C-alpha positions, 0 to 999 in steps of 0.5 A, spaced: 948 548 192 956 550 192 959 555 188 962 550 183 955 547 181 952 554 181 957 557 176 956 551 171 948 552 171 949 559 170 954 557 164 949 552 161 943 557 162 947 563 158 949 558 153 942 555 151 939 562 152 943 566 148 944 561 142 937 560 138 936 554 133 939 554 126 935 559 122 932 555 116 927 556 111 920 555 111 915 555 105 910 560 105 905 563 100 911 567 096 916 561 097 921 560 103 920 564 109 925 564 115 924 560 121 927 559 127 928 551 128 932 546 132 935 540 130 931 534 130 935 527 131 939 527 124 935 532 121 932 539 122 925 542 122 922 546 117 916 551 118 911 551 113 906 556 112 899 553 110 896 556 104 889 556 102 886 550 100 893 546 102 892 539 105 897 535 108 898 531 102 900 538 098 905 540 103 908 533 103 909 534 095 911 541 096 917 540 101 919 533 099 917 530 105 912 524 108 905 525 109 905 520 115 911 524 118 908 531 118 902 528 121 906 525 127 910 531 128 904 535 128 899 531 132 894 531 126 889 526 126 886 527 120 890 530 114 885 535 112 885 538 118 890 544 117 887 551 116 890 557 112 895 561 116 897 555 120 905 553 121 906 546 120 913 543 123 916 539 117 922 534 117 927 537 113 934 535 110 937 540 105 935 536 099 929 531 099 929 524 096 924 521 092 923 513 090 922 512 083 915 508 081 913 505 075 911 510 069 915 516 073 919 521 068 924 527 070 918 531 067 913 528 072 917 528 078 919 536 077 912 538 076 909 534 082 915 537 087 914 544 084 922 544 082 925 546 076 926 541 071 933 543 069 935 544 076 932 537 078 937 534 072 943 537 075 942 535 082 942 528 079 947 528 074 949 521 074 942 518 072 940 517 065 933 521 064 931 517 059 932 510 063 929 511 070 929 505 074 923 503 079 926 504 086 931 509 084 932 515 089 932 521 086 934 528 089 929 533 090 933 540 091 929 544 095 933 550 094 931 549 087 924 549 089 925 555 093 928 559 087 922 557 082 917 559 087 920 566 088 921 567 080 918 573 078 913 572 072 914 574 065 912 580 061 904 580 061 904 579 054 905 572 055 902 571 061 904 565 066 910 560 065 910 554 060 912 547 062 917 543 058 913 539 052 919 534 052 925 532 055 932 532 051 938 536 048 936 543 045 939 542 038 937 549 036 935 556 039 931 561 038 934 567 033 938 567 027 941 561 024 945 562 019 942 567 014 935 564 016 931 566 023 929 560 027 922 562 030 922 556 035 926 551 040 929 545 037 929 539 042 932 533 040 930 526 043 928 519 041 922 518 036 916 517 039 918 520 045 911 523 048 910 531 047 906 534 052 902 540 052 906 546 055 899 549 058 892 548 058 888 550 052 884 548 046 887 545 040 886 549 033 890 545 029 892 538 028 894 536 021 900 537 016 904 543 015 909 544 009 916 544 013 913 543 019 910 536 018 905 533 023 903 539 027 899 541 033 897 548 035 894 550 041 891 556 043 891 559 050 887 565 050 889 572 050 893 571 043 897 566 046 899 560 042 904 554 042 906 550 036 909 543 036 912 540 030 915 534 026 911 529 030 910 522 028 903 521 030 898 526 033 894 524 039 889 530 039 884 533 034 882 540 032 877 543 037 879 538 043 881 542 050 887 539 053 890 540 060 897 542 061 902 536 061 897 532 057 900 528 051 898 531 045 903 527 040 909 523 039 916 526 037 918 524 029 922 526 023 916 529 019 917 535 015 923 538 013 928 535 019 935 532 019 933 528 025 928 526 030 926 532 035 921 537 037 920 544 034 917 548 039 914 555 038 910 560 043 907 566 039 903 572 042 899 576 037 902 571 031 909 573 033 914 568 035 917 570 042 923 566 045 920 560 048 926 559 053 924 565 057 917 562 059 919 555 060 920 552 067 
């Protein structure tokens, strides 16, 4: 080998050996973890740390990826054959994409991809959340999912986070409103918009209240309850157990109201707390 060729080989070795791949983020138990990875075609590779109970399908949802692509990249024959502590290579772009199917809403997509609803909407500012069309491409901000996964838990007095019961425009916040104190959050949305349980629990009231109109109250245990008011129709009964995200009523204008909206409250030991601090 002549001196010129040897010098070229040494330069290539030094460049390749001294420059690691891009430092990316990998999904772990507590959110994203740093991982060294190299470009793969026009995308990059993310390392996902398998958690207890994960399947390839779970990983695909969390990362906004595709089951078949994950199985192919990791030479998996069965989508159940992953074990806790194992690292999976995931095809990764800075933002993932999801194709809208029949019946999808922004709320559903945010829940399924473990992404904060407000960040999902912000990432798709050109789309009308009330009019998603089948086949639409929705951007899933993976960085937003990482932020949501790493968010610290609220105070122990109201354990856990609550899901948004409806999607709409906040028309009145918790706190002083003129000379009165507003004990909840008002979210304006069209009549008959589905109202969903913010968390699993048991219905302790389903009926009509003065001012509130048609109302549902759900107990979540340990002194925590949520209230949903001004409904046009109630879809649950007292004593019924409900799951997070289950439709419990429809938005209306019952009770004292100037337009269709949901009045939503979170209470701890019968004292109202600011819902915005606990919604995700």
